[in-house]
C-alpha positions in Angstrom: 146.9 -61.6 158.8 149.5 -62.6 156.4 151.8 -59.6 157.4 152.4 -60.9 160.6 152.9 -64.4 159.3 156.0 -62.6 157.2 156.8 -61.0 160.5 156.9 -64.0 162.8 158.5 -66.3 160.3 161.4 -63.7 159.5 161.7 -63.9 163.5 162.0 -67.3 163.4 165.0 -66.9 161.0 167.1 -64.2 162.9 166.1 -66.3 166.1 167.8 -69.4 164.2 170.9 -67.5 163.3 171.3 -66.5 166.7 171.6 -69.9 167.6 173.4 -71.4 164.9 176.2 -68.7 166.6 175.8 -69.5 170.1 176.1 -73.1 169.0 179.6 -73.0 167.5 181.3 -69.9 168.9 184.0 -68.2 167.2 186.1 -64.8 167.4 184.5 -61.3 166.2 185.3 -61.6 162.8 184.6 -65.3 162.0 180.8 -64.5 163.9 181.1 -61.4 161.4 181.9 -62.9 158.3 179.7 -66.4 158.4 177.9 -67.9 156.4 175.0 -68.4 158.8 174.1 -64.6 158.3 171.7 -65.6 154.9 169.4 -66.5 157.4 169.8 -63.2 159.4 169.1 -61.6 155.9 166.5 -63.6 154.5 164.7 -62.8 158.3 165.6 -58.9 158.2 163.8 -59.1 154.8 160.3 -60.8 155.8 160.1 -58.6 158.6 160.9 -55.7 156.3 157.7 -56.7 153.6 155.5 -57.5 156.4 155.9 -54.5 158.1 155.5 -52.6 154.7 152.3 -54.4 153.8 150.8 -54.0 157.7 151.8 -49.8 157.2 150.7 -49.8 154.1 148.1 -51.8 153.5 149.1 -53.4 150.4 152.4 -55.8 149.5 155.7 -54.3 148.2 155.4 -57.1 145.4 152.4 -54.8 144.2 154.6 -51.6 143.5 157.0 -53.2 141.5 157.1 -52.5 137.4 156.3 -55.5 135.4 159.6 -56.2 133.8 160.9 -56.2 137.6 158.5 -58.9 138.5 159.1 -61.0 135.6 163.0 -60.9 136.2 162.9 -61.9 139.8 160.3 -64.6 139.1 162.7 -66.1 136.5 165.7 -65.9 138.3 164.0 -67.3 141.3 162.3 -70.2 139.4 166.1 -71.0 137.9 167.8 -70.9 141.2 165.3 -72.6 142.7 165.5 -75.9 139.6 169.3 -75.4 140.3 169.1 -75.9 144.2 166.8 -78.8 143.8 168.6 -80.4 141.0 171.9 -80.2 143.3 169.7 -81.5 146.4 169.6 -84.4 144.7 172.8 -85.4 144.3 173.8 -84.3 147.7 171.2 -86.7 149.2 172.6 -89.6 147.1 176.3 -90.3 148.6 178.0 -93.7 148.0 177.8 -95.3 151.7 180.1 -98.2 152.2 179.3 -100.9 154.9 181.4 -100.2 158.2 182.7 -104.4 158.0 183.7 -103.4 154.3 188.0 -102.9 154.4 190.1 -100.1 153.4 193.6 -99.3 153.2 192.8 -95.8 154.8 190.6 -93.7 156.1 190.4 -89.6 155.1 188.6 -88.0 158.0 187.6 -85.1 157.0 187.6 -81.6 159.5 184.2 -79.4 159.4 185.2 -76.5 162.2 186.9 -75.7 165.5 185.4 -73.0 167.7 187.6 -70.1 169.0 188.3 -71.8 172.4 189.7 -75.1 170.6 186.9 -77.0 170.9 185.0 -79.3 167.9 181.8 -78.6 166.8 179.1 -81.3 167.7 179.2 -82.4 163.8 183.1 -83.1 164.0 182.5 -85.5 167.0 180.4 -87.3 165.4 182.9 -87.7 162.4 185.6 -88.9 165.0 183.1 -91.0 166.5 182.3 -92.7 163.1 185.8 -93.0 162.0 186.8 -94.6 165.5 184.4 -97.5 165.0 185.3 -98.6 161.7 189.2 -97.9 162.7 188.3 -100.6 165.4 187.0 -103.2 163.3 189.9 -102.7 161.1 193.2 -102.3 162.8 195.2 -102.1 160.0 193.8 -99.4 158.3 195.5 -96.3 159.0 193.4 -92.4 159.0 194.4 -89.3 157.9 192.9 -86.2 159.4 192.3 -83.4 157.4 191.9 -79.3 158.6 194.0 -76.8 158.5 193.8 -73.1 160.5 190.5 -71.9 159.5 190.4 -68.0 158.5 190.0 -65.7 161.8 190.4 -69.2 164.2 193.2 -69.3 166.3 193.5 -72.9 166.1 194.1 -75.8 164.0 191.8 -79.0 163.6 193.6 -81.8 162.4 195.9 -82.0 166.2 192.1 -81.9 167.9 190.8 -84.3 165.9 193.8 -86.6 166.3 193.6 -86.0 170.1 190.2 -86.8 170.2 190.4 -90.4 168.1 193.5 -91.3 170.3 190.9 -90.7 173.3 188.4 -92.9 171.4 190.9 -95.8 171.8 192.9 -95.4 168.2 196.6 -95.8 168.8 198.4 -92.6 168.0 200.8 -94.5 165.2 197.6 -95.2 163.2 197.0 -91.3 162.8 198.3 -89.3 160.1 198.1 -85.1 160.5 197.2 -82.9 157.7 197.2 -79.7 159.2 196.9 -77.5 156.3 194.1 -78.0 154.4 191.6 -75.0 153.9 188.9 -76.8 151.9 187.6 -80.0 150.8 190.0 -79.9 147.7 193.2 -79.2 150.1 191.7 -82.2 151.8 192.1 -84.8 149.1 195.1 -83.2 147.5 197.4 -82.9 150.8 196.3 -86.1 152.3 197.4 -88.3 149.3 200.6 -86.2 149.1 201.0 -87.0 152.9 200.1 -90.5 152.0 202.8 -90.8 150.0 205.4 -89.1 151.9 204.7 -91.6 154.8 204.7 -94.6 152.9 207.6 -93.9 150.0 204.9 -94.5 147.6 204.0 -92.6 144.0 201.1 -90.9 144.1 199.6 -93.4 141.4 199.9 -95.9 143.9 198.3 -93.8 146.3 195.3 -93.4 144.3 194.7 -97.0 143.7 194.0 -97.7 147.0 190.6 -98.3 148.8 189.7 -95.3 150.6 186.9 -94.3 153.0 186.2 -90.9 153.6 184.4 -90.1 156.9 182.7 -86.9 156.8 179.0 -85.6 157.8 175.8 -86.8 155.6 175.4 -83.7 153.7 179.1 -83.1 153.0 179.6 -86.8 151.7 178.7 -86.7 148.4 180.5 -83.8 147.6 183.4 -85.2 148.6 183.1 -88.1 146.8 182.7 -86.7 143.8 185.9 -84.3 144.6 188.1 -87.6 145.1 187.1 -89.2 142.3 187.4 -86.4 139.7 191.0 -85.8 141.4 192.2 -89.4 140.7 191.0 -91.8 143.8 189.8 -95.0 142.0 188.6 -96.6 145.0 186.3 -94.4 147.3 183.5 -94.8 149.4 182.0 -93.2 152.4 180.7 -93.1 155.8 178.5 -90.6 157.1 178.1 -88.9 160.2 175.3 -87.2 161.4 175.1 -83.8 162.2 173.3 -82.0 165.6 169.0 -81.8 164.3 169.5 -77.8 164.9 172.1 -77.1 162.1 170.4 -79.8 159.5 168.3 -76.6 157.4 171.5 -75.0 157.6 173.8 -77.4 156.4 172.1 -78.6 153.7 171.3 -74.8 152.3 175.0 -74.1 152.6 176.1 -77.6 150.6 173.7 -76.7 148.3 175.9 -73.3 147.5 178.9 -75.2 147.9 177.7 -77.6 145.1 176.6 -75.0 142.6 179.9 -73.3 143.3 181.9 -76.7 142.5 179.8 -76.6 139.6 180.8 -73.5 138.0 184.5 -73.9 139.1 184.2 -77.2 137.0 182.6 -75.4 134.4 184.6 -72.2 134.1 188.0 -73.5 135.1 188.1 -77.0 134.8 190.1 -77.1 138.4 190.7 -79.3 140.1 191.8 -81.6 138.0 193.4 -85.2 138.3 196.1 -84.9 141.1 198.3 -87.0 138.3 198.1 -84.3 135.9 
């Protein structure tokens, strides 16, 4: 009975990977290298374990040596402990009241498909930013997102277009179209604001900022902003489609662990004033 359970759960994971791919279609190479295939890998492993158990009458675990079992349990336990700790941080971003005024909104990109269309999660970011900007007519907005690997379209111009369609004056929206990740989003947005306003980086970093992104991403973006020298940063969290919630949080846990390792091993990123 347990073997059937493993096979069914594995099949669900494989199907989930398929759903994620078709919900935001990319090019062949983009799909081939997508992080979503972690679900395919886990599903394939569970199906293999279920079939093995059904064919042999015993679990694959039972044939492993004791030291191998101990190693697997130790590593798995450590990964779970670290993941849960990071998830606690991810779930607690600093959220601003939409009525609180800021000098600038930084609207982070989050993907674009092979046809140049923004996924629903990014459209939700655009809608949240537009809602805020309509209430604060003196606040300017930087939309940040470059051309992602294996994809032919640049995010930021399309994000600006959607903001304008939502009723935001295009003169209030600055386009940063080079960033490849969250660190570059913040670095290049600061640089662009300094160039456009004639202010120094020190002066830009002293201003009040609101970062708009999806809830799962907000805590990491705020942590990076603080580390890079932004003095006053709050956030507005946009929802992501329910079907992608498990995947987004799994990916964000991995990204947060990667960030912690990067800071620990390299000290990067440093303040923009360094």
